[in-house]
Biopython code that builds the backbone (N, CA, C, O; Angstrom):
import numpy as np
from Bio.PDB.StructureBuilder import StructureBuilder

atoms = [
    (1, "MET", "N", (159.430, 141.473, 69.996)),
    (1, "MET", "CA", (159.404, 142.552, 70.951)),
    (1, "MET", "C", (157.996, 143.268, 71.336)),
    (1, "MET", "O", (157.707, 143.563, 72.496)),
    (2, "ASN", "N", (157.183, 143.503, 70.249)),
    (2, "ASN", "CA", (156.189, 144.349, 70.259)),
    (2, "ASN", "C", (154.887, 143.412, 70.826)),
    (2, "ASN", "O", (153.836, 143.825, 71.316)),
    (3, "THR", "N", (155.284, 142.119, 70.608)),
    (3, "THR", "CA", (153.979, 141.302, 70.982)),
    (3, "THR", "C", (154.433, 141.227, 72.470)),
    (3, "THR", "O", (153.480, 141.445, 73.218)),
    (4, "LYS", "N", (155.311, 141.045, 72.961)),
    (4, "LYS", "CA", (155.388, 141.202, 74.705)),
    (4, "LYS", "C", (154.903, 142.524, 75.142)),
    (4, "LYS", "O", (153.960, 142.678, 75.918)),
    (5, "VAL", "N", (155.479, 143.314, 74.693)),
    (5, "VAL", "CA", (154.897, 144.909, 75.000)),
    (5, "VAL", "C", (153.197, 144.943, 75.156)),
    (5, "VAL", "O", (152.697, 145.383, 76.192)),
    (6, "LEU", "N", (152.601, 144.587, 74.360)),
    (6, "LEU", "CA", (151.243, 144.345, 73.950)),
    (6, "LEU", "C", (150.435, 143.601, 74.729)),
    (6, "LEU", "O", (149.261, 143.867, 74.988)),
    (7, "THR", "N", (151.170, 142.492, 75.175)),
    (7, "THR", "CA", (150.686, 141.411, 75.724)),
    (7, "THR", "C", (150.809, 141.946, 77.186)),
    (7, "THR", "O", (149.714, 141.779, 77.722)),
    (8, "GLY", "N", (151.590, 142.450, 77.945)),
    (8, "GLY", "CA", (151.849, 143.203, 79.265)),
    (8, "GLY", "C", (150.863, 144.254, 78.941)),
    (8, "GLY", "O", (149.842, 144.153, 79.621)),
    (9, "GLY", "N", (150.869, 145.133, 78.187)),
    (9, "GLY", "CA", (150.058, 146.132, 78.454)),
    (9, "GLY", "C", (148.307, 145.646, 78.601)),
    (9, "GLY", "O", (147.496, 146.169, 79.366)),
    (10, "ALA", "N", (148.063, 144.614, 77.723)),
    (10, "ALA", "CA", (146.628, 143.940, 78.142)),
    (10, "ALA", "C", (146.618, 143.398, 79.129)),
    (10, "ALA", "O", (145.648, 143.706, 79.820)),
    (11, "LEU", "N", (147.393, 142.563, 79.633)),
    (11, "LEU", "CA", (147.246, 142.191, 81.210)),
    (11, "LEU", "C", (147.499, 143.198, 82.263)),
    (11, "LEU", "O", (147.167, 142.975, 83.427)),
    (12, "THR", "N", (147.996, 144.146, 81.951)),
    (12, "THR", "CA", (147.915, 145.636, 82.729)),
    (12, "THR", "C", (146.257, 145.824, 82.717)),
    (12, "THR", "O", (145.592, 145.603, 83.729)),
    (13, "GLY", "N", (145.864, 146.112, 81.882)),
    (13, "GLY", "CA", (144.681, 146.697, 81.349)),
    (13, "GLY", "C", (143.459, 145.656, 82.087)),
    (13, "GLY", "O", (142.367, 146.135, 82.393)),
    (14, "LEU", "N", (143.776, 144.224, 82.322)),
    (14, "LEU", "CA", (142.655, 143.466, 82.769)),
    (14, "LEU", "C", (142.919, 143.389, 83.811)),
    (14, "LEU", "O", (141.918, 142.929, 84.362)),
    (15, "VAL", "N", (144.064, 143.630, 84.892)),
    (15, "VAL", "CA", (144.039, 143.701, 86.278)),
    (15, "VAL", "C", (143.498, 144.939, 86.859)),
    (15, "VAL", "O", (142.873, 144.992, 87.918)),
    (16, "PHE", "N", (143.776, 145.907, 86.111)),
    (16, "PHE", "CA", (143.259, 147.059, 86.457)),
    (16, "PHE", "C", (141.670, 147.339, 86.068)),
    (16, "PHE", "O", (141.124, 148.254, 86.685)),
    (17, "ALA", "N", (141.090, 146.793, 85.332)),
    (17, "ALA", "CA", (140.028, 146.640, 85.186)),
    (17, "ALA", "C", (139.156, 145.884, 86.139)),
    (17, "ALA", "O", (138.049, 146.320, 86.452)),
    (18, "GLY", "N", (139.746, 144.489, 86.717)),
    (18, "GLY", "CA", (139.484, 143.595, 87.647)),
    (18, "GLY", "C", (139.575, 144.445, 88.889)),
    (18, "GLY", "O", (138.591, 144.276, 89.609)),
    (19, "VAL", "N", (140.474, 145.328, 89.371)),
    (19, "VAL", "CA", (140.169, 145.961, 90.729)),
    (19, "VAL", "C", (139.306, 147.063, 90.450)),
    (19, "VAL", "O", (138.700, 147.470, 91.441)),
    (20, "ILE", "N", (139.107, 147.594, 89.494)),
    (20, "ILE", "CA", (138.147, 148.529, 89.424)),
    (20, "ILE", "C", (136.578, 147.877, 89.529)),
    (20, "ILE", "O", (135.614, 148.314, 90.157)),
    (21, "GLY", "N", (136.651, 147.086, 88.972)),
    (21, "GLY", "CA", (134.939, 146.145, 89.148)),
    (21, "GLY", "C", (134.671, 145.510, 90.393)),
    (21, "GLY", "O", (133.514, 145.262, 90.731)),
    (22, "SER", "N", (136.020, 145.124, 91.363)),
    (22, "SER", "CA", (135.836, 144.496, 92.376)),
    (22, "SER", "C", (135.335, 145.428, 93.254)),
    (22, "SER", "O", (134.607, 145.095, 94.189)),
    (23, "MET", "N", (135.739, 146.853, 92.985)),
    (23, "MET", "CA", (135.691, 148.199, 94.022)),
    (23, "MET", "C", (134.261, 148.667, 93.832)),
    (23, "MET", "O", (133.543, 149.230, 94.658)),
    (24, "VAL", "N", (134.015, 148.355, 92.693)),
    (24, "VAL", "CA", (132.414, 149.025, 92.446)),
    (24, "VAL", "C", (131.319, 147.980, 93.263)),
    (24, "VAL", "O", (130.346, 148.273, 93.959)),
    (25, "SER", "N", (131.917, 146.559, 92.865)),
    (25, "SER", "CA", (130.926, 145.546, 93.421)),
    (25, "SER", "C", (130.497, 145.472, 94.876)),
    (25, "SER", "O", (129.454, 145.044, 95.371)),
    (26, "ALA", "N", (131.859, 146.142, 95.568)),
    (26, "ALA", "CA", (132.300, 146.020, 97.201)),
    (26, "ALA", "C", (131.045, 147.019, 97.426)),
    (26, "ALA", "O", (130.026, 146.768, 98.069)),
    (27, "GLN", "N", (131.366, 148.200, 96.744)),
    (27, "GLN", "CA", (130.325, 149.033, 97.165)),
    (27, "GLN", "C", (128.894, 149.206, 96.861)),
    (27, "GLN", "O", (128.163, 150.049, 97.381)),
    (28, "THR", "N", (128.630, 148.523, 96.165)),
    (28, "THR", "CA", (127.328, 147.750, 95.752)),
    (28, "THR", "C", (126.854, 147.186, 96.603)),
    (28, "THR", "O", (125.679, 147.419, 96.888)),
    (29, "VAL", "N", (127.582, 146.263, 97.295)),
    (29, "VAL", "CA", (127.162, 145.381, 98.318)),
    (29, "VAL", "C", (127.012, 145.939, 99.420)),
    (29, "VAL", "O", (126.274, 145.345, 100.205)),
    (30, "ALA", "N", (127.648, 147.278, 99.894)),
    (30, "ALA", "CA", (127.442, 148.134, 101.127)),
    (30, "ALA", "C", (126.308, 148.736, 100.925)),
    (30, "ALA", "O", (125.531, 148.798, 101.878)),
    (31, "ASP", "N", (125.963, 149.270, 99.764)),
    (31, "ASP", "CA", (124.681, 150.182, 99.258)),
    (31, "ASP", "C", (123.642, 149.113, 99.653)),
    (31, "ASP", "O", (122.680, 149.561, 100.277)),
    (32, "ALA", "N", (123.645, 148.016, 99.454)),
    (32, "ALA", "CA", (122.126, 147.140, 99.448)),
    (32, "ALA", "C", (122.105, 146.720, 100.894)),
    (32, "ALA", "O", (121.013, 146.400, 101.365)),
    (33, "THR", "N", (123.308, 146.677, 101.747)),
    (33, "THR", "CA", (122.574, 146.600, 103.090)),
    (33, "THR", "C", (122.642, 147.851, 103.900)),
    (33, "THR", "O", (123.408, 148.780, 103.643)),
    (34, "GLY", "N", (121.731, 147.819, 104.970)),
    (34, "GLY", "CA", (121.228, 148.797, 105.836)),
    (34, "GLY", "C", (120.477, 149.908, 105.101)),
    (34, "GLY", "O", (120.263, 149.905, 103.889)),
    (35, "LEU", "N", (120.099, 150.862, 105.964)),
    (35, "LEU", "CA", (119.500, 152.208, 105.460)),
    (35, "LEU", "C", (119.961, 152.965, 104.859)),
    (35, "LEU", "O", (121.126, 153.241, 105.143)),
    (36, "THR", "N", (119.338, 153.659, 103.779)),
    (36, "THR", "CA", (120.122, 154.812, 103.408)),
    (36, "THR", "C", (119.494, 156.254, 104.695)),
    (36, "THR", "O", (118.661, 156.154, 105.596)),
    (37, "GLU", "N", (120.274, 157.407, 104.273)),
    (37, "GLU", "CA", (119.934, 158.343, 105.188)),
    (37, "GLU", "C", (118.497, 158.987, 105.324)),
    (37, "GLU", "O", (118.115, 159.623, 106.306)),
    (38, "ASP", "N", (117.698, 158.698, 104.087)),
    (38, "ASP", "CA", (116.311, 158.930, 103.749)),
    (38, "ASP", "C", (115.707, 157.914, 104.535)),
    (38, "ASP", "O", (115.372, 158.429, 105.602)),
    (39, "GLN", "N", (115.467, 156.931, 104.508)),
    (39, "GLN", "CA", (115.070, 155.933, 105.113)),
    (39, "GLN", "C", (115.308, 156.137, 106.747)),
    (39, "GLN", "O", (114.377, 155.937, 107.527)),
    (40, "ALA", "N", (116.343, 156.461, 107.108)),
    (40, "ALA", "CA", (116.407, 156.765, 108.723)),
    (40, "ALA", "C", (115.629, 157.885, 109.147)),
    (40, "ALA", "O", (114.898, 157.884, 110.138)),
    (41, "ILE", "N", (115.793, 158.746, 108.444)),
    (41, "ILE", "CA", (114.594, 160.046, 108.577)),
    (41, "ILE", "C", (113.286, 159.611, 108.710)),
    (41, "ILE", "O", (112.644, 159.973, 109.696)),
    (42, "GLU", "N", (112.703, 158.765, 107.723)),
    (42, "GLU", "CA", (111.347, 158.274, 107.770)),
    (42, "GLU", "C", (111.118, 157.718, 108.901)),
    (42, "GLU", "O", (110.154, 158.098, 109.565)),
    (43, "ILE", "N", (111.991, 156.660, 109.374)),
    (43, "ILE", "CA", (111.533, 156.354, 110.641)),
    (43, "ILE", "C", (111.262, 156.989, 111.718)),
    (43, "ILE", "O", (110.302, 156.800, 112.465)),
    (44, "ALA", "N", (112.417, 158.040, 111.852)),
    (44, "ALA", "CA", (112.420, 158.897, 112.922)),
    (44, "ALA", "C", (111.729, 159.611, 112.866)),
    (44, "ALA", "O", (111.495, 160.023, 114.002)),
    (45, "LEU", "N", (110.888, 160.329, 111.792)),
    (45, "LEU", "CA", (109.742, 161.048, 111.514)),
    (45, "LEU", "C", (108.654, 160.267, 112.196)),
    (45, "LEU", "O", (107.948, 160.793, 113.057)),
    (46, "MET", "N", (108.499, 158.906, 111.787)),
    (46, "MET", "CA", (107.347, 158.477, 112.342)),
    (46, "MET", "C", (107.228, 158.244, 114.099)),
    (46, "MET", "O", (106.183, 157.983, 114.695)),
    (47, "GLU", "N", (108.285, 158.377, 114.581)),
    (47, "GLU", "CA", (108.312, 158.255, 115.955)),
    (47, "GLU", "C", (108.204, 159.686, 116.717)),
    (47, "GLU", "O", (107.642, 159.812, 117.805)),
    (48, "VAL", "N", (108.822, 160.756, 115.993)),
    (48, "VAL", "CA", (108.797, 162.127, 116.538)),
    (48, "VAL", "C", (108.231, 162.753, 114.964)),
    (48, "VAL", "O", (108.744, 162.448, 113.887)),
    (49, "PRO", "N", (107.197, 163.580, 115.124)),
    (49, "PRO", "CA", (106.751, 164.293, 114.030)),
    (49, "PRO", "C", (107.622, 165.683, 114.014)),
    (49, "PRO", "O", (107.892, 166.042, 115.160)),
    (50, "GLY", "N", (107.991, 166.316, 113.268)),
    (50, "GLY", "CA", (108.490, 167.564, 113.165)),
    (50, "GLY", "C", (109.477, 167.856, 111.728)),
    (50, "GLY", "O", (109.345, 167.293, 110.641)),
    (51, "GLU", "N", (110.355, 168.772, 112.049)),
    (51, "GLU", "CA", (111.341, 169.234, 111.177)),
    (51, "GLU", "C", (112.887, 168.631, 111.578)),
    (51, "GLU", "O", (113.352, 168.818, 112.702)),
    (52, "VAL", "N", (113.386, 168.125, 110.861)),
    (52, "VAL", "CA", (114.764, 167.588, 110.925)),
    (52, "VAL", "C", (115.644, 168.616, 110.800)),
    (52, "VAL", "O", (115.555, 169.377, 109.837)),
    (53, "THR", "N", (116.676, 168.783, 111.825)),
    (53, "THR", "CA", (117.350, 169.845, 112.197)),
    (53, "THR", "C", (118.925, 169.287, 111.777)),
    (53, "THR", "O", (119.849, 169.986, 111.360)),
    (54, "GLU", "N", (118.930, 167.946, 111.998)),
    (54, "GLU", "CA", (120.497, 167.432, 111.851)),
    (54, "GLU", "C", (120.484, 165.983, 111.835)),
    (54, "GLU", "O", (119.762, 165.361, 112.614)),
    (55, "VAL", "N", (121.392, 165.288, 110.822)),
    (55, "VAL", "CA", (121.508, 163.971, 110.682)),
    (55, "VAL", "C", (123.191, 164.151, 110.707)),
    (55, "VAL", "O", (124.001, 165.004, 110.346)),
    (56, "GLU", "N", (123.218, 162.770, 111.381)),
    (56, "GLU", "CA", (124.902, 162.217, 111.420)),
    (56, "GLU", "C", (124.674, 160.740, 111.566)),
    (56, "GLU", "O", (123.949, 160.073, 112.304)),
    (57, "LYS", "N", (125.841, 160.350, 110.282)),
    (57, "LYS", "CA", (126.042, 158.742, 110.489)),
    (57, "LYS", "C", (127.366, 158.679, 111.375)),
    (57, "LYS", "O", (128.358, 159.342, 111.070)),
    (58, "GLU", "N", (127.324, 157.806, 112.541)),
    (58, "GLU", "CA", (128.554, 157.306, 113.193)),
    (58, "GLU", "C", (128.268, 156.326, 113.570)),
    (58, "GLU", "O", (127.172, 155.793, 113.391)),
    (59, "ARG", "N", (129.586, 155.688, 114.430)),
    (59, "ARG", "CA", (129.902, 154.506, 115.008)),
    (59, "ARG", "C", (129.420, 154.542, 116.531)),
    (59, "ARG", "O", (130.153, 155.236, 117.236)),
    (60, "ASP", "N", (128.466, 154.009, 117.112)),
    (60, "ASP", "CA", (128.332, 154.332, 118.504)),
    (60, "ASP", "C", (128.613, 152.535, 119.001)),
    (60, "ASP", "O", (128.080, 151.627, 118.364)),
    (61, "ASP", "N", (129.266, 152.345, 119.874)),
    (61, "ASP", "CA", (129.486, 151.184, 120.613)),
    (61, "ASP", "C", (129.888, 150.205, 119.457)),
    (61, "ASP", "O", (129.583, 149.023, 119.616)),
    (62, "GLY", "N", (130.408, 150.499, 118.542)),
    (62, "GLY", "CA", (131.024, 149.363, 117.422)),
    (62, "GLY", "C", (130.020, 149.332, 116.139)),
    (62, "GLY", "O", (130.352, 148.772, 115.094)),
    (63, "GLU", "N", (128.688, 150.018, 116.316)),
    (63, "GLU", "CA", (127.672, 150.122, 115.589)),
    (63, "GLU", "C", (127.302, 151.230, 114.810)),
    (63, "GLU", "O", (127.076, 152.318, 115.339)),
    (64, "GLN", "N", (127.213, 151.038, 113.518)),
    (64, "GLN", "CA", (126.742, 152.310, 112.581)),
    (64, "GLN", "C", (125.605, 152.878, 113.148)),
    (64, "GLN", "O", (124.856, 152.005, 113.587)),
    (65, "VAL", "N", (125.181, 154.045, 113.309)),
    (65, "VAL", "CA", (124.038, 154.621, 113.939)),
    (65, "VAL", "C", (123.855, 155.883, 113.206)),
    (65, "VAL", "O", (124.773, 156.653, 112.926)),
    (66, "TYR", "N", (122.528, 156.061, 112.891)),
    (66, "TYR", "CA", (122.240, 157.467, 112.633)),
    (66, "TYR", "C", (121.811, 158.020, 113.625)),
    (66, "TYR", "O", (120.989, 157.451, 114.344)),
    (67, "GLU", "N", (122.385, 159.565, 113.954)),
    (67, "GLU", "CA", (121.479, 160.306, 114.701)),
    (67, "GLU", "C", (120.963, 161.647, 114.376)),
    (67, "GLU", "O", (121.595, 162.653, 114.053)),
    (68, "ILE", "N", (119.535, 161.451, 114.539)),
    (68, "ILE", "CA", (118.651, 162.191, 113.692)),
    (68, "ILE", "C", (117.731, 163.208, 114.968)),
    (68, "ILE", "O", (116.984, 162.806, 115.861)),
    (69, "GLU", "N", (118.149, 164.645, 114.610)),
    (69, "GLU", "CA", (117.748, 165.696, 115.259)),
    (69, "GLU", "C", (116.613, 166.244, 115.155)),
    (69, "GLU", "O", (116.718, 167.103, 114.280)),
    (70, "ILE", "N", (115.414, 166.220, 115.632)),
    (70, "ILE", "CA", (113.916, 166.784, 115.174)),
    (70, "ILE", "C", (113.612, 167.957, 116.074)),
    (70, "ILE", "O", (113.837, 168.043, 117.281)),
    (71, "LEU", "N", (112.884, 169.126, 115.012)),
    (71, "LEU", "CA", (112.437, 169.846, 115.975)),
    (71, "LEU", "C", (110.923, 169.931, 116.072)),
    (71, "LEU", "O", (110.351, 170.609, 115.219)),
    (72, "GLY", "N", (110.155, 169.278, 117.078)),
    (72, "GLY", "CA", (108.548, 169.427, 116.898)),
    (72, "GLY", "C", (107.881, 170.276, 116.883)),
    (72, "GLY", "O", (108.314, 171.264, 117.475)),
    (73, "ALA", "N", (106.822, 170.374, 116.384)),
    (73, "ALA", "CA", (106.211, 171.758, 116.695)),
    (73, "ALA", "C", (105.773, 172.668, 118.209)),
    (73, "ALA", "O", (105.161, 173.731, 118.306)),
    (74, "ASP", "N", (106.215, 171.994, 119.028)),
    (74, "ASP", "CA", (106.138, 172.366, 120.082)),
    (74, "ASP", "C", (107.387, 173.163, 120.537)),
    (74, "ASP", "O", (107.422, 173.875, 121.540)),
    (75, "GLY", "N", (108.473, 172.938, 119.615)),
    (75, "GLY", "CA", (109.425, 173.574, 120.027)),
    (75, "GLY", "C", (110.645, 172.839, 120.725)),
    (75, "GLY", "O", (111.765, 173.304, 120.938)),
    (76, "ILE", "N", (110.248, 171.815, 120.972)),
    (76, "ILE", "CA", (111.053, 170.934, 121.725)),
    (76, "ILE", "C", (111.699, 169.770, 120.514)),
    (76, "ILE", "O", (111.193, 169.184, 119.557)),
    (77, "GLU", "N", (113.080, 169.801, 121.132)),
    (77, "GLU", "CA", (113.911, 169.453, 120.005)),
    (77, "GLU", "C", (114.366, 167.561, 120.702)),
    (77, "GLU", "O", (114.715, 167.366, 121.866)),
    (78, "THR", "N", (114.245, 166.574, 119.765)),
    (78, "THR", "CA", (114.602, 165.668, 120.165)),
    (78, "THR", "C", (115.596, 164.614, 119.130)),
    (78, "THR", "O", (115.658, 164.650, 117.901)),
    (79, "GLU", "N", (116.320, 163.702, 120.063)),
    (79, "GLU", "CA", (117.337, 163.226, 118.921)),
    (79, "GLU", "C", (117.023, 161.756, 118.825)),
    (79, "GLU", "O", (116.693, 161.332, 119.932)),
    (80, "ILE", "N", (117.011, 160.879, 117.939)),
    (80, "ILE", "CA", (116.868, 159.856, 117.737)),
    (80, "ILE", "C", (117.752, 159.139, 117.406)),
    (80, "ILE", "O", (118.370, 159.634, 116.463)),
    (81, "LYS", "N", (118.267, 157.853, 117.831)),
    (81, "LYS", "CA", (119.607, 157.172, 117.476)),
    (81, "LYS", "C", (118.769, 155.829, 116.870)),
    (81, "LYS", "O", (118.129, 155.054, 117.580)),
    (82, "ILE", "N", (118.928, 155.719, 115.291)),
    (82, "ILE", "CA", (118.483, 154.335, 114.767)),
    (82, "ILE", "C", (119.622, 153.457, 114.406)),
    (82, "ILE", "O", (120.699, 154.048, 114.325)),
    (83, "ALA", "N", (119.634, 152.242, 114.182)),
    (83, "ALA", "CA", (120.943, 151.268, 114.144)),
    (83, "ALA", "C", (120.803, 151.411, 112.318)),
    (83, "ALA", "O", (119.743, 151.132, 111.758)),
    (84, "ALA", "N", (121.913, 151.836, 111.627)),
    (84, "ALA", "CA", (122.258, 151.565, 110.371)),
    (84, "ALA", "C", (121.850, 150.656, 109.665)),
    (84, "ALA", "O", (121.325, 150.866, 108.571)),
    (85, "GLN", "N", (122.047, 149.323, 110.243)),
    (85, "GLN", "CA", (121.671, 147.998, 109.632)),
    (85, "GLN", "C", (120.630, 147.534, 109.457)),
    (85, "GLN", "O", (120.346, 146.794, 108.515)),
    (86, "THR", "N", (119.681, 147.989, 110.580)),
    (86, "THR", "CA", (118.305, 146.962, 111.115)),
    (86, "THR", "C", (117.248, 148.327, 110.996)),
    (86, "THR", "O", (116.110, 148.169, 110.554)),
    (87, "GLY", "N", (117.640, 149.387, 111.342)),
    (87, "GLY", "CA", (116.452, 150.310, 111.476)),
    (87, "GLY", "C", (115.492, 150.128, 112.876)),
    (87, "GLY", "O", (114.285, 150.287, 113.061)),
    (88, "GLU", "N", (116.595, 149.724, 113.757)),
    (88, "GLU", "CA", (115.588, 149.825, 115.381)),
    (88, "GLU", "C", (116.308, 151.029, 115.836)),
    (88, "GLU", "O", (117.453, 151.479, 115.785)),
    (89, "ILE", "N", (115.044, 151.391, 116.348)),
    (89, "ILE", "CA", (115.297, 152.787, 117.027)),
    (89, "ILE", "C", (115.998, 152.560, 118.517)),
    (89, "ILE", "O", (115.349, 151.963, 119.376)),
    (90, "LEU", "N", (117.006, 152.928, 118.735)),
    (90, "LEU", "CA", (118.207, 152.754, 119.829)),
    (90, "LEU", "C", (117.627, 153.515, 120.876)),
    (90, "LEU", "O", (117.197, 153.065, 121.938)),
    (91, "GLU", "N", (117.645, 154.775, 120.481)),
    (91, "GLU", "CA", (117.080, 155.702, 121.520)),
    (91, "GLU", "C", (116.418, 156.883, 121.439)),
    (91, "GLU", "O", (116.332, 157.403, 120.326)),
    (92, "VAL", "N", (115.925, 157.428, 122.393)),
    (92, "VAL", "CA", (115.045, 158.418, 122.010)),
    (92, "VAL", "C", (115.227, 159.387, 123.146)),
    (92, "VAL", "O", (114.886, 158.941, 124.242)),
    (93, "GLU", "N", (115.717, 160.684, 123.119)),
    (93, "GLU", "CA", (116.322, 161.784, 123.912)),
    (93, "GLU", "C", (115.923, 163.001, 123.620)),
    (93, "GLU", "O", (116.268, 163.661, 122.639)),
    (94, "VAL", "N", (114.950, 163.414, 124.751)),
    (94, "VAL", "CA", (114.118, 164.671, 124.241)),
    (94, "VAL", "C", (115.004, 165.753, 125.196)),
    (94, "VAL", "O", (115.322, 165.539, 126.366)),
    (95, "GLU", "N", (115.291, 166.839, 124.496)),
    (95, "GLU", "CA", (115.960, 167.931, 125.385)),
    (95, "GLU", "C", (115.369, 168.343, 126.059)),
    (95, "GLU", "O", (114.177, 168.635, 125.970)),
    (96, "GLY", "N", (116.364, 168.508, 127.232)),
    (96, "GLY", "CA", (115.854, 168.897, 128.680)),
    (96, "GLY", "C", (115.375, 167.652, 129.440)),
    (96, "GLY", "O", (114.896, 167.937, 130.537)),
    (97, "SER", "N", (115.380, 166.518, 129.178)),
    (97, "SER", "CA", (115.019, 165.711, 129.790)),
    (97, "SER", "C", (115.930, 164.605, 130.236)),
    (97, "SER", "O", (116.746, 164.010, 129.533)),
    (98, "ASP", "N", (115.695, 164.433, 131.397)),
    (98, "ASP", "CA", (116.769, 163.818, 132.615)),
    (98, "ASP", "C", (116.733, 162.583, 132.210)),
    (98, "ASP", "O", (117.759, 162.116, 132.703)),
    (99, "CYS", "N", (115.947, 161.317, 131.329)),
    (99, "CYS", "CA", (115.772, 160.264, 131.330)),
    (99, "CYS", "C", (115.556, 160.105, 129.496)),
    (99, "CYS", "O", (115.060, 160.856, 128.656)),
    (100, "ASP", "N", (116.129, 158.896, 129.431)),
    (100, "ASP", "CA", (116.319, 158.751, 128.012)),
    (100, "ASP", "C", (115.536, 157.520, 127.883)),
    (100, "ASP", "O", (115.726, 156.562, 128.632)),
    (101, "LYS", "N", (114.389, 157.526, 126.660)),
    (101, "LYS", "CA", (113.510, 156.631, 126.173)),
    (101, "LYS", "C", (114.161, 155.504, 125.378)),
    (101, "LYS", "O", (114.722, 155.711, 124.302)),
    (102, "ASP", "N", (114.071, 154.363, 125.920)),
    (102, "ASP", "CA", (114.667, 153.513, 124.843)),
    (102, "ASP", "C", (113.599, 152.596, 124.324)),
    (102, "ASP", "O", (112.514, 152.523, 124.901)),
    (103, "ASP", "N", (113.897, 151.832, 123.159)),
    (103, "ASP", "CA", (112.985, 151.462, 122.321)),
    (103, "ASP", "C", (112.245, 150.135, 123.269)),
    (103, "ASP", "O", (111.078, 149.814, 123.048)),
    (104, "ASP", "N", (112.986, 149.515, 124.206)),
    (104, "ASP", "CA", (112.798, 148.405, 124.721)),
    (104, "ASP", "C", (111.676, 148.531, 126.027)),
    (104, "ASP", "O", (111.353, 147.532, 126.669)),
    (105, "ASP", "N", (111.195, 149.740, 126.290)),
    (105, "ASP", "CA", (110.802, 150.214, 127.594)),
    (105, "ASP", "C", (109.129, 150.837, 126.785)),
    (105, "ASP", "O", (108.126, 151.041, 127.469)),
    (106, "ALA", "N", (109.168, 151.018, 125.447)),
    (106, "ALA", "CA", (107.855, 150.820, 124.697)),
    (106, "ALA", "C", (106.683, 149.932, 124.948)),
    (106, "ALA", "O", (105.719, 149.952, 124.183)),
]
sb = StructureBuilder()
sb.init_structure("model")
sb.init_model(0)
sb.init_chain("A")
sb.init_seg("    ")
for serial, (resi, resn, name, xyz) in enumerate(atoms, 1):
    if name == "N":
        sb.init_residue(resn, " ", resi, " ")
    sb.init_atom(name, np.array(xyz, "f"), 0.0, 1.0, " ", f" {name:<3s}", serial, name[0])
structure = sb.get_structure()
């Protein structure tokens, strides 16, 4: 009887370890793809120098994007949308401006 209990406990432990291992592995794969927040900030600051005032990661049109707000030395706030997977600048919106500068226009 003790052998069955020990075997059952060992199998449960192996299953639990496998589940935890696959969760960690999936998270590692997710972290290995796309940009980190720091990388997105670096890209945004290369586009518009200044002080980062806000960073959000959200879904926009089915795609993960970073929205980064930067306050320039001139006091003008700019929001930059960056694709989280590729680092492509999707949109640059200057506060008070009626038009957006899309990356394709550059």
